[in-house]
C-alpha positions as a printed NumPy array, in Angstrom:
array([[ 77.215, -58.291,  17.221],
       [ 80.239, -59.483,  19.457],
       [ 78.722, -62.997,  19.75 ],
       [ 80.349, -65.508,  17.397],
       [ 78.101, -67.465,  15.056],
       [ 76.59 , -70.74 ,  16.121],
       [ 77.542, -73.832,  14.252],
       [ 74.77 , -74.991,  11.768],
       [ 72.257, -72.898,  10.017],
       [ 69.36 , -74.057,  12.425],
       [ 71.174, -72.836,  15.516],
       [ 72.368, -69.571,  13.872],
       [ 68.773, -68.698,  12.8  ],
       [ 67.491, -69.728,  16.268],
       [ 70.209, -67.304,  18.056],
       [ 69.17 , -64.653,  15.552],
       [ 65.675, -64.923,  16.438],
       [ 66.557, -64.862,  20.089],
       [ 68.526, -61.829,  19.934],
       [ 65.956, -59.999,  17.927],
       [ 63.131, -61.075,  20.332],
       [ 65.359, -59.735,  23.141],
       [ 65.975, -56.521,  21.521],
       [ 62.153, -56.079,  21.066],
       [ 61.435, -56.836,  24.633],
       [ 63.975, -54.332,  25.75 ],
       [ 62.3  , -51.736,  23.872],
       [ 58.825, -52.679,  24.159],
       [ 58.168, -53.659,  27.663],
       [ 57.811, -51.273,  30.369],
       [ 58.751, -53.8  ,  33.025],
       [ 62.396, -53.795,  32.184],
       [ 62.781, -50.052,  32.731],
       [ 64.796, -50.507,  36.032],
       [ 68.097, -51.954,  37.04 ],
       [ 66.294, -55.006,  38.655],
       [ 64.467, -55.662,  35.331],
       [ 67.695, -55.272,  33.316],
       [ 69.355, -57.818,  35.787],
       [ 66.386, -60.194,  35.149],
       [ 66.639, -59.917,  31.363],
       [ 70.39 , -60.565,  31.272],
       [ 69.787, -63.753,  33.444],
       [ 67.036, -64.725,  30.82 ],
       [ 69.753, -64.158,  27.98 ],
       [ 72.149, -66.439,  29.735],
       [ 69.566, -69.244,  30.162],
       [ 68.564, -68.944,  26.481],
       [ 72.054, -69.256,  25.446],
       [ 72.708, -72.153,  27.546],
       [ 69.503, -73.965,  26.603],
       [ 69.929, -73.389,  22.765],
       [ 73.863, -74.286,  23.015],
       [ 74.708, -71.097,  21.572],
       [ 78.54 , -70.443,  22.082],
       [ 79.675, -67.018,  22.238],
       [ 81.048, -64.196,  24.551],
       [ 77.883, -63.808,  26.868],
       [ 79.296, -60.806,  28.46 ],
       [ 79.914, -59.003,  25.098],
       [ 76.472, -59.847,  24.161],
       [ 75.034, -58.43 ,  27.369],
       [ 77.132, -55.333,  26.824],
       [ 75.555, -54.945,  23.313],
       [ 71.871, -55.419,  24.633],
       [ 72.769, -52.857,  27.386],
       [ 74.025, -50.309,  24.832],
       [ 70.828, -50.907,  22.58 ],
       [ 68.791, -50.46 ,  25.72 ],
       [ 70.369, -47.133,  26.584],
       [ 71.146, -45.613,  23.204],
       [ 68.682, -46.914,  20.574],
       [ 66.548, -43.904,  19.518],
       [ 63.397, -46.013,  19.954],
       [ 64.112, -46.202,  23.779],
       [ 63.572, -42.446,  24.058],
       [ 60.349, -42.807,  21.937],
       [ 58.908, -45.501,  24.328],
       [ 60.433, -44.11 ,  27.54 ],
       [ 58.299, -40.874,  26.908],
       [ 55.091, -42.929,  26.218],
       [ 52.825, -43.025,  29.221],
       [ 50.009, -45.709,  29.164],
       [ 46.659, -44.338,  29.873],
       [ 45.965, -47.944,  31.418],
       [ 47.655, -48.901,  34.634],
       [ 49.726, -52.107,  34.621],
       [ 46.657, -53.681,  36.484],
       [ 44.161, -52.696,  33.955],
       [ 46.476, -54.107,  31.154],
       [ 46.508, -57.105,  32.84 ],
       [ 42.852, -57.349,  33.46 ],
       [ 42.267, -56.456,  29.972],
       [ 43.69 , -59.862,  28.677],
       [ 40.648, -61.983,  29.615],
       [ 41.934, -65.018,  27.773],
       [ 45.566, -65.735,  26.654],
       [ 45.179, -69.557,  25.823],
       [ 48.006, -71.545,  24.772],
       [ 48.812, -68.958,  21.956],
       [ 50.834, -71.248,  19.705],
       [ 49.541, -69.305,  16.511],
       [ 50.547, -65.775,  18.219],
       [ 54.012, -67.314,  19.184],
       [ 54.475, -68.669,  15.61 ],
       [ 53.287, -65.395,  14.054],
       [ 55.597, -63.211,  16.094],
       [ 58.583, -65.476,  15.692],
       [ 57.895, -65.957,  11.883],
       [ 57.735, -62.061,  11.393],
       [ 61.277, -61.801,  12.631],
       [ 62.546, -64.538,  10.677],
       [ 60.797, -63.676,   7.44 ],
       [ 61.039, -59.919,   7.87 ],
       [ 57.458, -59.454,   7.199],
       [ 54.267, -58.956,   9.434],
       [ 50.873, -58.514,   8.152],
       [ 48.016, -57.774,  10.624],
       [ 44.557, -57.574,   9.526],
       [ 41.495, -56.184,  11.245],
       [ 37.811, -56.841,  10.67 ],
       [ 34.795, -55.298,  12.386],
       [ 32.269, -52.526,  12.385],
       [ 32.356, -48.811,  12.958],
       [ 34.405, -48.711,  15.728],
       [ 37.385, -50.347,  14.201],
       [ 36.472, -48.313,  11.127],
       [ 37.691, -45.322,  12.986],
       [ 34.259, -43.679,  14.063],
       [ 34.668, -41.558,  17.225],
       [ 38.425, -40.728,  16.478],
       [ 37.697, -37.255,  15.476],
       [ 40.874, -35.35 ,  16.563],
       [ 43.082, -38.26 ,  17.501],
       [ 44.22 , -41.424,  16.085],
       [ 41.89 , -44.542,  15.887],
       [ 43.021, -47.599,  17.541],
       [ 44.058, -49.379,  14.352],
       [ 46.446, -46.437,  13.298],
       [ 47.745, -46.423,  16.794],
       [ 48.403, -50.081,  16.333],
       [ 49.963, -49.515,  13.206],
       [ 52.348, -46.804,  14.406],
       [ 53.47 , -49.009,  17.235],
       [ 54.352, -52.069,  15.018],
       [ 56.159, -49.812,  12.653],
       [ 58.106, -48.025,  15.506],
       [ 59.228, -51.516,  17.025],
       [ 58.979, -54.333,  14.74 ],
       [ 59.696, -52.1  ,  11.851],
       [ 62.638, -50.141,  13.08 ],
       [ 64.26 , -52.624,  15.706],
       [ 63.96 , -55.664,  13.644],
       [ 63.621, -54.383,  10.071],
       [ 60.2  , -56.07 ,   9.532],
       [ 58.007, -55.056,   6.719],
       [ 55.104, -54.149,   8.555],
       [ 51.407, -53.95 ,   6.824],
       [ 48.1  , -53.302,   8.738],
       [ 44.989, -53.892,   6.602],
       [ 41.862, -52.402,   8.29 ],
       [ 39.06 , -54.339,   6.602],
       [ 36.414, -53.031,   9.012],
       [ 32.928, -51.618,   7.573],
       [ 30.466, -49.603,   9.379],
       [ 27.196, -50.873,  10.245],
       [ 28.24 , -54.653,   9.642],
       [ 27.889, -57.785,  11.641],
       [ 30.034, -60.902,  11.396],
       [ 26.889, -62.164,   9.197],
       [ 28.388, -59.84 ,   6.561],
       [ 31.973, -60.467,   7.046],
       [ 31.644, -64.127,   7.387],
       [ 30.434, -64.172,   3.88 ],
       [ 32.842, -61.39 ,   2.406],
       [ 35.99 , -62.084,   4.377],
       [ 37.671, -62.717,   1.054],
       [ 37.608, -59.167,   0.024],
       [ 38.648, -57.873,   3.598],
       [ 41.527, -60.199,   4.788],
       [ 45.008, -60.404,   3.011],
       [ 45.708, -64.095,   2.065],
       [ 49.132, -63.608,   3.784],
       [ 47.847, -62.387,   7.007],
       [ 49.837, -63.429,  10.361],
       [ 47.633, -61.803,  12.689],
       [ 43.875, -60.974,  12.437],
       [ 41.989, -58.838,  15.107],
       [ 38.13 , -59.326,  15.135],
       [ 35.979, -56.868,  16.746],
       [ 32.222, -57.634,  16.569],
       [ 31.306, -57.717,  20.111],
       [ 29.154, -54.521,  19.828],
       [ 27.687, -54.959,  16.66 ],
       [ 26.445, -58.633,  16.8  ],
       [ 23.108, -58.848,  19.013],
       [ 23.444, -59.602,  22.648],
       [ 20.218, -61.446,  23.143],
       [ 20.543, -63.797,  20.378],
       [ 18.487, -66.913,  20.786],
       [ 18.449, -69.893,  21.471],
       [ 21.775, -69.932,  22.995],
       [ 24.763, -70.092,  20.653],
       [ 22.943, -71.914,  17.86 ],
       [ 20.973, -68.912,  16.259],
       [ 21.444, -66.74 ,  13.088],
       [ 23.975, -64.144,  15.022],
       [ 26.457, -66.748,  16.604],
       [ 26.719, -68.969,  13.699],
       [ 28.114, -66.696,  11.443],
       [ 30.582, -65.382,  13.9  ],
       [ 31.943, -69.106,  14.498],
       [ 31.987, -69.626,  10.727],
       [ 34.047, -66.336,  10.4  ],
       [ 36.481, -67.575,  13.001],
       [ 36.896, -70.786,  11.18 ],
       [ 37.534, -69.227,   7.997],
       [ 40.151, -67.026,   9.429],
       [ 41.996, -69.929,  11.107],
       [ 41.745, -72.112,   7.899],
       [ 43.603, -69.502,   6.072],
       [ 47.085, -70.733,   4.513],
       [ 49.197, -68.871,   6.798],
       [ 47.253, -70.169,   9.903],
       [ 47.072, -66.796,  11.425],
       [ 46.651, -65.849,  14.969],
       [ 43.101, -64.767,  15.469],
       [ 42.584, -62.238,  18.361],
       [ 39.337, -61.442,  19.67 ],
       [ 39.069, -57.588,  20.777],
       [ 35.883, -56.842,  22.8  ],
       [ 34.651, -53.4  ,  22.673],
       [ 32.085, -52.223,  25.148],
       [ 29.034, -50.028,  24.634],
       [ 28.238, -48.496,  28.237],
       [ 25.252, -46.825,  27.107],
       [ 23.58 , -49.808,  25.39 ],
       [ 20.035, -49.908,  27.345],
       [ 19.829, -53.944,  27.591],
       [ 18.681, -54.078,  30.376],
       [ 19.945, -50.516,  31.418],
       [ 22.792, -48.335,  30.944],
       [ 26.237, -49.13 ,  32.53 ],
       [ 25.337, -53.013,  33.022],
       [ 28.622, -55.335,  32.854],
       [ 27.08 , -58.132,  30.878],
       [ 25.098, -55.971,  28.529],
       [ 26.891, -57.192,  25.361],
       [ 27.684, -60.52 ,  23.562],
       [ 31.216, -60.951,  25.199],
       [ 30.351, -64.182,  27.222],
       [ 28.817, -65.82 ,  24.206],
       [ 31.93 , -64.909,  22.087],
       [ 34.432, -65.913,  24.979],
       [ 32.802, -69.507,  24.57 ],
       [ 34.014, -69.513,  21.054],
       [ 37.431, -68.209,  22.045],
       [ 37.785, -70.94 ,  24.753],
       [ 36.799, -73.761,  22.419],
       [ 39.46 , -72.554,  19.621],
       [ 42.154, -71.285,  22.253],
       [ 41.924, -67.836,  20.869],
       [ 43.697, -64.865,  22.779],
       [ 41.065, -62.25 ,  23.966],
       [ 41.282, -58.65 ,  25.096],
       [ 38.371, -56.787,  26.648],
       [ 37.532, -53.187,  27.371],
       [ 35.078, -53.738,  30.142],
       [ 37.479, -56.396,  31.632],
       [ 40.215, -53.527,  32.009],
       [ 38.211, -50.51 ,  32.517],
       [ 34.666, -50.881,  33.696],
       [ 35.376, -50.097,  37.366],
       [ 37.213, -46.839,  36.081],
       [ 33.875, -46.099,  34.332],
       [ 31.86 , -46.628,  37.303],
       [ 33.984, -44.277,  39.328],
       [ 34.251, -41.521,  36.98 ],
       [ 38.06 , -41.694,  36.439],
       [ 39.189, -39.028,  34.237],
       [ 39.648, -40.515,  30.665],
       [ 37.072, -42.941,  31.444],
       [ 34.06 , -40.905,  32.415],
       [ 30.55 , -41.976,  31.16 ],
       [ 28.343, -39.462,  32.676],
       [ 28.369, -37.701,  29.314],
       [ 29.48 , -38.373,  25.586],
       [ 32.23 , -36.288,  24.114],
       [ 30.087, -35.101,  21.137],
       [ 27.938, -33.108,  23.561],
       [ 30.874, -30.986,  24.811],
       [ 33.743, -31.404,  22.277],
       [ 36.284, -29.031,  24.238],
       [ 35.71 , -29.47 ,  27.854],
       [ 35.522, -33.277,  27.823],
       [ 38.603, -33.859,  25.592],
       [ 40.665, -36.238,  27.562],
       [ 37.844, -37.095,  30.164],
       [ 35.156, -38.74 ,  28.321],
       [ 35.521, -42.26 ,  27.219],
       [ 32.984, -42.19 ,  24.444],
       [ 32.403, -39.753,  21.614],
       [ 28.919, -40.791,  21.24 ],
       [ 26.625, -43.401,  22.764],
       [ 28.555, -46.191,  20.898],
       [ 31.841, -45.128,  19.673],
       [ 34.957, -44.558,  21.898],
       [ 36.644, -41.179,  21.53 ],
       [ 39.936, -41.265,  19.698],
       [ 41.766, -39.315,  22.645],
       [ 40.599, -42.237,  25.27 ],
       [ 38.568, -45.241,  24.192],
       [ 40.379, -45.728,  20.929],
       [ 43.695, -45.27 ,  22.769],
       [ 42.812, -47.882,  25.286],
       [ 41.769, -50.396,  22.598],
       [ 45.232, -50.027,  21.014],
       [ 46.964, -50.4  ,  24.322],
       [ 45.095, -53.487,  24.934],
       [ 46.118, -55.232,  21.857],
       [ 49.733, -53.845,  22.23 ],
       [ 49.732, -55.38 ,  25.596],
       [ 48.849, -58.8  ,  24.088],
       [ 51.466, -58.672,  21.524],
       [ 54.102, -57.626,  24.233],
       [ 52.87 , -60.55 ,  26.313],
       [ 53.52 , -62.698,  23.296],
       [ 57.278, -61.515,  23.049],
       [ 57.643, -62.171,  26.732],
       [ 56.356, -65.792,  26.38 ],
       [ 58.559, -66.257,  23.582],
       [ 61.592, -65.075,  25.603],
       [ 60.683, -67.238,  28.662],
       [ 59.829, -70.295,  26.401],
       [ 61.325, -70.249,  22.837],
       [ 59.448, -71.464,  19.929],
       [ 59.64 , -75.171,  19.499],
       [ 58.748, -77.626,  16.697],
       [ 55.96 , -78.73 ,  18.876],
       [ 54.552, -75.196,  18.945],
       [ 54.655, -75.045,  14.856],
       [ 52.781, -78.541,  14.819],
       [ 50.248, -77.429,  17.279],
       [ 49.534, -74.109,  15.417],
       [ 49.081, -76.101,  12.072],
       [ 46.825, -78.636,  13.426],
       [ 43.525, -79.085,  11.569],
       [ 40.451, -77.336,  13.269],
       [ 38.161, -79.321,  15.251],
       [ 34.621, -79.764,  14.409],
       [ 32.503, -76.656,  14.848],
       [ 31.494, -75.859,  18.398],
       [ 27.888, -74.996,  17.135],
       [ 26.929, -78.658,  15.772],
       [ 26.823, -78.606,  11.881],
       [ 28.05 , -75.018,  11.576],
       [ 30.664, -75.584,   8.743],
       [ 32.545, -72.952,   7.003],
       [ 32.151, -72.681,   3.339],
       [ 35.305, -73.321,   1.342],
       [ 34.544, -71.388,  -1.664],
       [ 34.396, -67.385,  -1.918],
       [ 30.903, -66.083,  -1.415],
       [ 31.047, -62.303,  -2.071],
       [ 32.079, -60.809,  -5.352],
       [ 32.243, -56.997,  -5.18 ],
       [ 34.294, -54.634,  -7.456],
       [ 37.056, -56.414,  -9.353],
       [ 36.113, -59.839,  -7.792],
       [ 32.606, -59.55 ,  -9.646],
       [ 34.187, -58.985, -12.998],
       [ 36.977, -61.635, -12.833],
       [ 35.295, -64.401, -10.461],
       [ 31.619, -64.145, -11.072],
       [ 30.72 , -62.721, -14.678],
       [ 31.332, -65.422, -17.363],
       [ 33.552, -63.922, -20.224],
       [ 32.946, -60.561, -21.787],
       [ 29.091, -60.382, -22.234],
       [ 28.022, -58.834, -25.475],
       [ 26.445, -55.319, -25.294],
       [ 27.629, -54.875, -21.754],
       [ 30.623, -52.585, -20.91 ],
       [ 32.677, -52.67 , -17.618],
       [ 32.708, -49.009, -16.883],
       [ 33.361, -46.44 , -14.105],
       [ 30.475, -43.809, -13.945],
       [ 31.735, -41.925, -10.998],
       [ 31.84 , -38.116, -11.346],
       [ 34.158, -38.009,  -8.369],
       [ 37.195, -39.65 ,  -6.912],
       [ 35.257, -42.665,  -5.707],
       [ 35.142, -45.286,  -8.421],
       [ 31.561, -46.61 ,  -9.444],
       [ 32.38 , -49.649, -11.804],
       [ 30.125, -51.796, -13.022],
       [ 28.65 , -53.957, -16.035],
       [ 26.208, -51.661, -17.931],
       [ 23.756, -52.465, -20.701],
       [ 21.437, -50.248, -22.547],
       [ 20.328, -52.864, -25.213],
       [ 17.118, -54.833, -24.58 ],
       [ 17.609, -58.431, -24.997],
       [ 21.352, -58.373, -24.047],
       [ 22.298, -61.016, -21.421],
       [ 24.931, -61.229, -18.856],
       [ 25.696, -64.647, -17.154],
       [ 26.943, -65.458, -13.663],
       [ 28.475, -68.468, -12.397],
       [ 28.481, -69.11 ,  -8.691],
       [ 28.818, -71.968,  -6.333],
       [ 25.464, -72.129,  -4.547],
       [ 26.088, -75.011,  -2.222],
       [ 25.674, -74.536,   1.485],
       [ 28.082, -74.984,   4.093],
       [ 25.6  , -75.599,   6.748],
       [ 21.824, -76.266,   6.682],
       [ 19.776, -79.012,   4.795],
       [ 21.004, -79.72 ,   1.199],
       [ 17.393, -79.647,  -0.149],
       [ 16.738, -76.094,   0.95 ],
       [ 17.8  , -73.212,  -1.259],
       [ 20.419, -70.5  ,  -0.511],
       [ 19.949, -66.713,  -0.925],
       [ 21.757, -65.169,  -3.934],
       [ 21.775, -61.105,  -3.935],
       [ 22.876, -59.316,  -7.027],
       [ 23.723, -55.612,  -6.453],
       [ 22.307, -53.122,  -9.203],
       [ 22.127, -49.501,  -9.672],
       [ 18.799, -47.889,  -8.904],
       [ 18.278, -44.149,  -9.785],
       [ 15.773, -41.724, -11.128],
       [ 16.748, -41.351, -14.561],
       [ 17.741, -43.605, -17.639],
       [ 17.237, -46.969, -15.836],
       [ 15.187, -49.864, -17.16 ],
       [ 14.272, -53.457, -16.058],
       [ 16.004, -56.832, -16.134],
       [ 14.929, -60.43 , -15.759],
       [ 17.032, -62.712, -13.718],
       [ 16.655, -66.497, -13.718],
       [ 18.565, -69.786, -13.479],
       [ 19.767, -71.277, -16.781],
       [ 22.139, -74.236, -15.747],
       [ 22.968, -76.378, -12.772],
       [ 20.59 , -74.937, -10.17 ],
       [ 16.866, -73.698, -10.348],
       [ 15.014, -70.755,  -9.089],
       [ 11.857, -68.69 ,  -9.985],
       [ 12.392, -65.946, -12.579],
       [ 12.188, -62.5  , -11.128],
       [ 12.559, -58.823, -12.138],
       [ 15.182, -56.005, -11.219],
       [ 13.626, -52.561, -11.895],
       [ 16.305, -49.959, -11.729],
       [ 14.105, -46.94 , -11.609],
       [ 12.651, -45.097,  -8.557],
       [ 11.331, -41.626,  -8.183],
       [ 13.676, -40.134,  -5.559],
       [ 16.394, -37.919,  -6.729],
       [ 19.172, -40.225,  -5.774],
       [ 21.331, -42.993,  -7.046],
       [ 22.368, -46.186,  -5.038],
       [ 23.047, -49.792,  -5.193],
       [ 20.298, -52.072,  -4.11 ],
       [ 20.383, -55.769,  -3.505],
       [ 18.026, -58.11 ,  -5.626],
       [ 17.014, -61.151,  -3.489],
       [ 16.539, -64.481,  -5.142],
       [ 16.542, -67.923,  -3.742],
       [ 18.203, -70.683,  -5.432],
       [ 18.86 , -74.474,  -5.256],
       [ 22.377, -75.706,  -4.235],
       [ 24.967, -76.53 ,  -7.057],
       [ 28.638, -76.238,  -7.454],
       [ 28.228, -74.599, -10.949],
       [ 25.041, -72.479, -10.882],
       [ 24.532, -70.394, -13.984],
       [ 22.249, -67.515, -13.815],
       [ 21.438, -64.956, -16.565],
       [ 20.263, -61.189, -16.208],
       [ 18.716, -59.991, -19.356],
       [ 17.865, -56.457, -20.228],
       [ 13.856, -56.178, -20.828],
       [ 12.005, -54.098, -23.576],
       [  9.659, -52.517, -21.026],
       [ 10.654, -49.644, -18.77 ],
       [  9.204, -47.441, -15.933],
       [ 11.443, -44.668, -16.604],
       [  9.754, -41.407, -17.918],
       [ 12.855, -41.027, -20.323],
       [ 12.072, -44.476, -21.744],
       [ 15.617, -45.719, -21.358],
       [ 16.75 , -49.199, -20.642],
       [ 19.944, -48.869, -18.596],
       [ 20.917, -51.691, -16.205],
       [ 24.168, -51.797, -14.064],
       [ 25.176, -54.642, -12.354],
       [ 28.107, -54.437,  -9.587],
       [ 28.258, -57.477,  -7.273],
       [ 26.788, -60.798,  -6.36 ],
       [ 26.695, -62.331,  -2.775],
       [ 25.777, -65.977,  -2.034],
       [ 24.744, -66.884,   1.693],
       [ 26.614, -69.851,   3.39 ],
       [ 23.688, -71.117,   5.029],
       [ 20.67 , -72.645,   3.392],
       [ 17.071, -71.434,   4.146],
       [ 15.809, -68.075,   4.911],
       [ 18.413, -65.793,   5.83 ],
       [ 18.77 , -63.265,   9.05 ],
       [ 18.381, -59.612,   8.209],
       [ 22.091, -58.921,   9.206],
       [ 23.065, -60.786,   5.853],
       [ 21.03 , -58.2  ,   3.717],
       [ 23.535, -55.294,   3.864],
       [ 23.157, -53.273,   0.898],
       [ 25.033, -50.13 ,   2.488],
       [ 27.854, -52.387,   3.2  ],
       [ 28.166, -53.738,  -0.314],
       [ 28.024, -50.22 ,  -1.804],
       [ 30.618, -49.006,   0.613],
       [ 33.016, -51.784,  -0.245],
       [ 32.19 , -51.334,  -3.936],
       [ 33.193, -47.562,  -4.026],
       [ 36.533, -48.265,  -2.083],
       [ 37.615, -51.615,  -3.428],
       [ 38.999, -50.141,  -6.539],
       [ 41.269, -47.563,  -4.768],
       [ 44.618, -48.039,  -3.022],
       [ 46.291, -44.918,  -1.723],
       [ 48.73 , -46.324,   0.545],
       [ 46.791, -48.185,   3.192],
       [ 46.781, -52.209,   3.649],
       [ 47.413, -54.407,   0.763],
       [ 46.562, -53.433,  -2.807],
       [ 43.44 , -55.492,  -4.149],
       [ 41.999, -56.016,  -0.535],
       [ 39.531, -53.543,   1.116],
       [ 40.913, -51.012,   3.623],
       [ 38.328, -48.463,   4.928],
       [ 41.269, -45.812,   5.063],
       [ 41.416, -45.702,   1.214],
       [ 37.971, -43.953,   1.306],
       [ 38.059, -40.367,   0.136]])
């Protein structure tokens, strides 16, 4: 740089952040790709230097930024990119920006610390379904961040895609510890399609309560991450009929966004009218899966639920990118202050839904977490083994010895609901057509429950994880024992029992069906042991699937 350093470490650091933000703004924002826009940007630079008291040769600095604007290789990359969304659509797609202190802090911190971790949680849309011959929205976002923050500001960018097909916020609220890295700076939540629209009574119901608890858990993480709501939209959802603007849970979730001040981007907010009018790329008269070649680039949806990779996924990525661009522009207009940092670190208000407190302890133990955090010690006659015959690991504790016992230590206190009501504990076990035996499960210390039986044998020729449900009284140190039984239903007379996971409900009392998700537990169990380059090691990322 041609500028002289500002006196004092704090001013120098502030100046460095300002310079980097300006570079990012030049490279990322289409609005400065004109002479008028460049002049406005240089005026902003002068004002920022005056406001921060940063001495230096302003004209030399301006020449440096101008040179970067014209000659940096990323400029050619971005100037060649053409948004699918118009400027108006991108603006309409940001349905709530809020005060955005956390987003401002996260973007500024990324430049200062040279690290940016973005996490995504959601269902099959965010997991990439529909992106058959083009990148999914999460992959597009990752490319954008690495091409901008990574290359321009030398920031180490990590995107962790913790989305799981077929899940709702009821699953993710309990198992978020397995899906979001502890050092996340920004978390994008996409459950608008999967969470039931018609949940009653309003807000205080088994569908909205876990969604709020999920938000509170994310907001309470040590890094105070910025939490962003991404509202997908399913045109073909028949409630009350196809193509109705209000046929999803978006309006309910926006109440929570307003309460907690969260930024929100919305597919229907940006694109509903384009869908109505059959604009190419937004067409909804047919889904692409019905006509893969002729409708490529025209149909918004790949099937009745999932956006197509060439269009719908691209739109979702552009919406999140636009939000981040607006965050950078906001920092340029109003640099980060100590008041911003204090506001971002403020304690959360009480739950919007009365009494809907989040759990302060982990509730989901799958894969390595089951072995290290739920099982007590190394149980005799039980072996921690991988029984996979493919590249997909299938680890678990296995015993074939009648009488052998494995103990679990779980916190079964509920974060919401009456203290006298029990919570649901689900133990994942292997069910198969050969070798499998039975086990008794009971409470032995701290908590109480009715003894019940796990039967691992079934007739159908397949092997899968199932969840054994048992209601348990509340206690911070509930010890449960699983003991292999002498009797068996298996024709071969064997007694094998395999355990792979334990999940504890956050709420007391009878649980909604969405919480009971054996398919999700098996999916996470298979992938949680693999890390082939995506996301953080030790945290689930759907892209590590083989």
